[in-house]
SEKOL-955353 format. One record per residue (C-alpha): residue number from 1; residue in three letters; x, y negated, z. Coordinates in Angstrom, 2 decimals, decimal comma, always signed. Each point is the difference from the previous one (the first is absolute). Layout:
BEGIN
 num residuo      xx      yy      zz
 NUM     ALA       X       Y       Z
...
//
This chain:
BEGIN
 num residuo      xx      yy      zz
   1     MET   -0,04   +0,36   -0,40
   2     SER   +1,79   -3,74   -0,11
   3     ASP   +0,12   -2,70   +1,97
   4     GLN   -2,84   -1,80   -1,85
   5     GLN   -2,31   +2,83   +0,23
   6     MET   +0,52   +0,17   +3,46
   7     ILE   -0,45   -3,82   +0,80
   8     GLU   -3,34   +0,55   -1,90
   9     SER   -1,10   +2,97   +1,74
  10     MET   +0,57   -1,79   +3,30
  11     GLU   -1,94   -2,69   -1,22
  12     GLN   -3,00   +2,20   -0,76
  13     GLN   +0,14   +1,67   +3,24
  14     LEU   -0,33   -3,87   +1,92
  15     ARG   -2,49   -0,98   -1,93
  16     SER   -1,64   +3,19   +0,95
  17     LEU   +0,53   -0,51   +3,63
  18     TYR   -1,10   -3,27   -0,05
  19     GLU   -3,21   +0,99   -1,72
  20     GLU   -0,85   +2,55   +2,69
  21     ARG   +1,07   -2,19   +2,60
  22     ASP   -2,95   -2,76   -1,66
  23     GLN   -2,21   +3,12   -0,42
  24     LEU   +0,01   +0,46   +3,64
  25     GLU   -0,17   -3,68   +0,68
  26     GLN   -3,22   -0,56   -1,70
  27     ARG   -1,53   +3,40   +1,11
  28     PHE   +0,66   -0,19   +3,81
  29     GLY   +1,11   -3,02   +0,47
  30     SER   +3,59   +1,09   +1,10
  31     SER   +2,77   +1,40   -1,86
  32     SER   +1,95   +1,08   +2,95
  33     PRO   +0,54   +3,77   +0,79
  34     ASP   -0,75   -0,65   +3,44
  35     ASP   -3,06   -1,89   +0,24
  36     ILE   -1,58   +2,60   -3,04
  37     ALA   +1,44   +2,87   +2,47
  38     ALA   -1,85   -1,83   +3,12
  39     MET   -3,25   -0,72   -2,05
  40     VAL   +0,00   +4,16   -0,93
  41     GLU   +0,42   +0,93   +3,70
  42     SER   -2,62   -2,11   +1,03
  43     LEU   -2,62   +1,12   -2,52
  44     GLU   +1,34   +3,79   +0,91
  45     ALA   -0,90   -1,22   +3,92
  46     GLN   -3,13   -1,06   -0,99
  47     LEU   -0,81   +2,84   -2,19
  48     ARG   +0,69   +2,57   +3,31
  49     ASP   -2,47   -2,64   +2,06
  50     PHE   -2,73   +0,08   -2,03
  51     TYR   +0,38   +3,88   -0,43
  52     GLU   +0,17   +0,45   +3,67
  53     ARG   -2,52   -2,15   +0,60
  54     PHE   -2,59   +0,76   -2,54
  55     GLY   +1,07   +3,01   -2,12
  56     ALA   -1,83   +2,55   +2,18
  57     SER   -2,96   -2,28   +0,03
  58     PRO   -3,29   +1,91   -1,70
  59     GLY   -1,51   -1,31   -3,08
  60     PHE   +3,16   -0,69   -1,87
  61     ASP   -0,25   +3,19   -1,72
  62     THR   -3,13   -0,25   -1,98
  63     PRO   -1,06   +0,58   -3,31
  64     GLU   -1,27   -3,78   +0,40
  65     ILE   +3,09   -1,10   +1,25
  66     SER   +1,91   +1,48   -2,81
  67     GLN   -2,23   -1,34   -2,34
  68     MET   +0,05   -3,20   +1,07
  69     LEU   +3,99   -0,01   +0,25
  70     ALA   +0,31   +1,29   -3,62
  71     LYS   -2,08   -3,22   -1,13
  72     LEU   +2,16   -2,29   +2,20
  73     LYS   +3,11   +1,37   -1,74
  74     ASP   -1,08   -0,30   -3,62
  75     LEU   -1,65   -3,75   +0,88
  76     SER   +3,74   -0,57   +1,15
  77     GLY   +1,55   +1,48   -2,94
  78     THR   -2,24   -2,54   -2,05
  79     LEU   +0,66   -2,84   +2,00
  80     ASP   +3,91   +0,81   -0,07
  81     GLY   -0,03   -0,59   -3,75
  82     MET   -2,13   -2,84   +0,05
  83     TYR   +2,16   -2,04   +2,52
  84     SER   +3,81   -0,66   +0,08
  85     CYS   -0,06   +0,05   +4,16
  86     LYS   -1,29   +2,24   +2,57
  87     LYS   +0,18   -0,31   +3,75
  88     VAL   -1,17   +2,82   +2,19
  89     SER   -0,45   -0,89   +4,01
  90     PHE   -0,66   +3,01   +2,78
  91     TYR   -0,67   -1,03   +3,12
  92     ILE   -2,60   +1,04   +2,88
  93     GLU   -2,78   -2,07   +1,07
  94     ASN   -2,64   +0,81   +2,67
  95     GLU   +1,79   +3,46   +0,39
  96     GLN   -0,65   +0,99   -3,57
  97     PRO   +2,16   -0,07   -3,08
  98     VAL   +0,06   -2,44   -2,80
  99     LEU   +1,64   +0,26   -3,06
 100     ARG   -0,51   -2,87   -2,53
 101     ALA   +1,20   -0,70   -3,32
 102     GLU   +0,05   -3,44   -1,78
 103     TRP   +0,87   -0,37   -3,84
 104     SER   +1,16   -3,20   -1,49
 105     GLU   +1,75   -1,94   -2,96
 106     VAL   +2,74   -1,66   +2,55
 107     ALA   +1,96   +1,52   +2,64
 108     GLN   -1,49   -0,91   +3,31
 109     THR   +2,35   -1,28   +2,88
 110     GLU   -0,22   +2,08   +3,36
 111     GLY   -2,01   -2,73   +1,75
 112     GLU   -3,16   -0,26   -2,70
//
């Protein structure tokens, strides 16, 4: 490999790294490996808590619930294709789990 080819290869790798970092920044609001790892760990902890609290609750495995969840998944897929940004929030309100998804054309900030 010539010096010129090596330089071009290194430049392409650097451009690719910057593009990946920009994608992470746009998608998750951070490109820091520590921040993204913390987000994943937080989500894992929330899911464990959710399943511990509500996973054994009766009524989650009925045909009606399965059908409703399938319809919500289809709707979500349709909306994902129509809008450029999606924000999903999960929280507990009045001892009940709440999962909220919002679609928009412009990325929303944390306070909105």
